[in-house]
C-alpha positions in Angstrom: -18.9 44.1 58.3 -19.5 47.8 58.1 -21.6 49.5 55.4 -19.7 52.4 53.9 -21.7 55.5 52.8 -20.0 57.8 50.3 -21.2 61.2 49.6 -22.4 61.1 46.0 -22.9 64.8 45.6 -26.2 66.2 44.4 -28.5 63.8 42.7 -32.0 64.9 41.8 -35.3 63.3 40.6 -34.1 63.5 37.0 -31.1 61.4 37.8 -33.3 58.9 39.6 -35.7 58.7 36.6 -32.8 58.1 34.3 -31.4 55.4 36.6 -34.8 53.7 36.8 -35.3 53.7 33.1 -31.8 52.4 32.3 -32.2 49.7 35.1 -35.2 48.4 33.2 -33.6 48.6 29.7 -30.0 49.7 29.3 -30.2 49.3 25.6 -32.7 52.2 25.1 -31.3 54.9 22.9 -30.7 58.3 24.4 -33.1 60.0 22.0 -35.9 57.5 23.1 -35.0 57.9 26.8 -35.0 61.7 26.6 -38.4 61.6 24.8 -39.9 59.1 27.3 -38.7 61.3 30.3 -39.5 64.6 28.7 -36.0 65.8 28.8 -33.7 67.6 26.3 -31.4 65.2 24.5 -28.2 67.0 25.6 -29.4 67.0 29.2 -30.1 63.3 29.1 -26.7 62.6 27.5 -24.8 64.8 30.0 -26.6 63.3 33.0 -25.8 59.7 31.9 -22.2 60.7 31.2 -21.9 62.3 34.7 -23.6 59.3 36.4 -21.1 57.0 34.6 -18.1 59.2 35.4 -19.0 59.2 39.1 -19.4 55.4 39.0 -23.1 55.5 40.0 -23.6 53.7 36.8 -21.0 51.0 36.9 -21.8 49.2 33.6 -24.4 48.7 31.0 -25.3 45.1 30.7 -27.8 42.5 29.5 -30.1 40.0 31.2 -29.8 36.6 29.6 -32.9 34.3 29.5 -31.1 31.2 30.7 -34.3 29.2 30.3 -33.9 29.7 26.5 -30.3 28.5 26.8 -31.5 25.2 28.2 -30.9 26.1 31.9 -34.4 26.4 33.4 -33.6 25.1 36.9 -32.5 27.8 39.3 -31.7 27.6 43.0 -30.3 29.6 45.9 -28.1 27.6 48.2 -27.5 28.9 51.8 -24.0 28.0 52.9 -22.2 28.1 56.2 -18.5 28.6 55.9 -15.5 27.8 58.1 -14.2 31.3 59.1 -10.6 30.2 58.6 -11.3 29.1 55.0 -13.9 31.8 54.1 -11.9 33.6 51.5 -10.7 30.5 49.7 -14.2 28.9 49.8 -15.8 32.0 48.3 -13.1 32.1 45.6 -13.5 28.4 44.8 -17.3 28.6 44.7 -17.2 31.6 42.3 -15.2 29.4 39.8 -18.0 26.8 39.4 -19.6 27.2 36.0 -23.1 26.9 37.4 -22.7 29.7 39.9 -24.4 33.0 38.9 -23.8 35.0 42.1 -22.6 34.9 45.6 -23.9 37.2 48.3 -22.4 37.3 51.8 -25.2 37.8 54.3 -25.9 38.0 58.0 -28.2 35.5 59.8 -28.5 31.8 59.6 -26.2 31.4 56.6 -22.9 33.0 55.8 -23.6 33.3 52.1 -26.2 32.6 49.4 -25.0 31.1 46.2 -27.3 31.3 43.1 -27.1 28.3 40.7 -28.5 27.6 37.2 -28.7 24.1 35.6 -30.7 21.9 33.2 -32.7 20.1 35.8 -33.5 20.2 39.5 -31.6 16.8 39.8 -28.5 18.5 38.3 -28.8 21.3 40.9 -28.8 18.7 43.7 -25.8 16.9 42.0 -23.9 20.2 41.8 -24.6 20.9 45.5 -23.6 17.4 46.6 -20.6 16.8 44.3 -19.1 20.3 43.7 -20.4 23.1 46.0 -20.7 20.9 49.1 -17.2 19.5 48.6 -15.5 23.0 48.4 -13.0 23.1 51.4 -14.5 25.5 54.0 -18.2 24.8 53.1 -19.5 23.3 56.3 -23.2 23.1 55.4 -25.4 23.8 52.5 -29.2 24.1 52.2 -30.9 24.3 48.8 -33.9 26.4 47.9 -35.3 25.7 44.4 -36.7 28.7 42.6 -40.3 28.2 41.5 -40.9 31.6 40.1 -38.9 34.8 39.4 -40.5 38.2 39.7 -38.6 41.3 38.4 -40.2 44.4 39.9 -40.1 47.8 38.4 -37.4 49.7 40.3 -38.0 53.3 41.1 -34.8 54.9 42.5 -35.2 57.6 45.1 -32.7 60.0 46.7 -31.6 58.4 49.9 -31.0 60.4 53.1 -27.4 60.3 54.0 -27.1 58.8 57.5 -24.0 60.8 58.2 -25.7 64.2 57.8 
């Protein structure tokens, strides 16, 4: 798997501050954001519009507190996949109601699958009876989440490795 770098044009510290603020709370109003960042309202609006048009901002979304929805148990499951059934296994796993994300990775596992459920016992049942029985899943190891930390993200302009 090759990581592709696309030239994104000129981004500056203002763009990075806007991205950082929206990453923390995408519901913030543009007037509040411009005031918090010390920017002119029209500058803030045009920067967000440009970042969206260039698909640097792909979507504005929410973070659901699944604990309050009765799904306090969370786990990451490392899975090893049969290379011949990889695509179908990933597709089948993504259709399970309890799956919140799948990340293909390098190393000991082929992918990490994030699950949510009512209890730890339900997590183990999902792994044993659903996820573990998906054709192409050869092995699964479950890691129960004991705490989640959401750091403050500060975006910085990355050096382009192709320059």
